[in-house]
C-alpha positions as CSV (number, residue, x, y, z in Angstrom):
1,M,-10.1,133.2,60.3
2,D,-11.8,136.1,61.8
3,D,-12.2,134.6,65.3
4,I,-9.3,135.3,67.7
5,F,-8.2,132.5,69.9
6,M,-7.9,133.2,73.5
7,N,-6.0,131.3,75.7
8,L,-7.9,130.6,79.1
9,F,-4.6,129.3,80.6
10,S,-2.4,132.2,79.9
11,N,-2.8,133.7,83.1
12,M,-1.5,130.4,84.9
13,Y,2.1,131.0,83.6
14,A,2.4,134.8,84.4
15,F,4.2,133.9,87.3
16,A,6.9,132.6,85.5
17,G,7.3,135.7,83.3
18,N,5.6,134.1,80.2
19,S,2.0,134.8,79.6
20,G,1.8,131.8,77.5
21,D,0.8,134.0,74.5
22,D,3.8,134.9,72.4
23,T,1.7,137.9,70.6
24,S,1.3,139.7,74.2
25,S,3.1,142.5,74.7
26,S,5.6,142.3,77.8
27,N,4.4,145.6,79.5
28,T,1.5,144.3,80.9
29,N,0.5,144.4,84.6
30,E,0.5,140.3,84.7
31,N,4.2,140.1,85.8
32,T,4.1,142.6,88.5
33,P,5.5,141.1,91.6
34,N,2.2,141.2,94.0
35,T,0.8,139.2,91.0
36,K,3.2,136.7,91.1
37,K,2.9,135.9,94.5
38,K,-0.6,135.6,94.8
39,L,-0.1,133.0,91.6
40,S,2.3,131.2,93.4
41,Y,0.2,131.0,96.7
42,A,-3.2,130.0,94.8
43,L,-1.0,127.2,93.2
44,E,0.6,126.3,96.5
45,V,-2.9,126.3,98.1
46,E,-4.4,124.4,95.3
47,S,-1.7,121.7,96.1
48,A,-2.0,121.4,99.5
49,F,-6.1,120.9,99.5
50,G,-6.5,119.8,96.1
51,T,-9.4,120.3,93.8
52,Y,-12.1,118.3,92.1
53,N,-9.7,117.1,89.6
54,K,-6.7,116.6,91.7
55,P,-5.9,115.1,95.1
56,P,-4.0,117.0,97.8
57,K,-0.2,116.9,97.1
58,L,2.1,115.5,99.9
59,M,5.1,117.8,99.7
60,A,7.3,117.1,102.6
61,I,7.4,113.6,104.5
62,K,6.9,115.8,108.0
63,E,3.2,117.0,106.6
64,H,2.1,113.1,106.0
65,N,-0.4,113.0,109.3
66,R,-2.2,116.0,107.9
67,W,-2.0,115.2,104.3
68,A,-3.4,111.5,104.9
69,K,-6.5,112.8,106.5
70,K,-7.1,115.3,103.7
71,F,-6.4,112.6,101.1
72,E,-8.5,110.2,102.9
73,D,-11.4,112.5,103.0
74,W,-10.6,113.5,99.1
75,L,-11.0,109.9,98.3
76,M,-14.2,109.5,100.0
77,A,-15.6,112.5,98.3
78,F,-14.4,112.0,94.7
79,A,-13.2,108.1,94.2
80,F,-15.2,106.4,96.9
81,P,-14.6,103.0,95.3
82,S,-11.0,104.0,95.7
83,W,-11.6,104.7,99.1
84,K,-12.8,101.3,100.1
85,S,-10.2,99.6,98.3
86,I,-7.8,101.6,100.5
87,K,-9.3,100.9,103.5
88,N,-10.2,97.3,103.0
89,G,-7.3,96.3,100.8
90,Y,-7.4,94.5,97.8
91,D,-6.3,90.9,97.4
92,N,-6.1,90.4,93.6
93,G,-4.7,86.7,94.3
94,G,-1.9,87.4,91.5
95,K,-4.7,88.3,89.1
96,R,-3.9,90.6,86.2
97,G,-6.7,92.6,84.7
98,E,-6.7,90.5,81.8
99,S,-7.7,87.7,83.8
100,L,-11.0,89.1,85.5
101,T,-14.3,87.7,84.8
102,S,-17.0,89.0,86.9
103,S,-18.0,92.6,86.9
104,E,-17.4,92.7,90.8
105,E,-13.7,91.8,90.3
106,I,-13.3,94.2,87.6
107,E,-14.9,97.1,89.4
108,S,-12.7,96.5,92.4
109,F,-9.2,96.1,90.2
110,V,-10.2,99.5,88.3
111,A,-10.7,101.0,91.8
112,E,-7.4,99.8,93.4
113,Q,-5.5,100.8,90.1
114,K,-7.3,104.3,90.2
115,C,-6.0,104.5,93.9
116,V,-2.6,103.6,93.1
117,A,-2.7,106.3,90.3
118,L,-4.2,108.9,92.7
119,L,-1.6,108.3,95.2
120,F,1.2,108.7,92.5
121,Q,-0.4,111.9,91.7
122,S,-0.5,113.2,94.9
123,V,2.7,112.2,96.6
124,R,6.2,113.7,95.1
125,E,8.4,111.1,93.1
126,D,11.3,111.4,95.5
127,I,8.9,110.4,98.6
128,I,7.2,107.8,96.6
129,S,10.4,106.1,95.3
130,L,11.5,105.1,98.8
131,I,8.2,103.0,99.4
132,E,8.1,99.2,98.5
133,Y,4.3,98.2,98.0
134,S,1.9,95.6,96.4
135,S,-1.4,97.4,96.8
136,A,-2.8,100.9,97.3
137,K,-3.3,100.2,101.1
138,D,0.4,99.3,101.3
139,L,1.3,102.4,99.5
């Protein structure tokens, strides 16, 4: 193989002191304190505000009010059916996904499950473990 494999994500790990590529020399400027600060801040901001692929992250319970508004806005923009599910609630009537027949029921079920998954992604595990829920609206 004459082509060189380039790891596009190697800079993401620079703040941890490892560029992700074992062949690189340790004398690069990637691990300078200023770069570590910038990367740490960038990851923190990305978590707080979310991205196209990830919802904003709730890191502390005292930030709930600000996070809830950001999360709702993110849902409206990137997962509208899930936003409707969280606003209107979802009554599955005890049905599981296997017993759904109409396409409308299935779409509603998928939107609900996606919303629950997004909530699990966006709330720290130690916070979410304190909550009892039966739907995304409860959660």
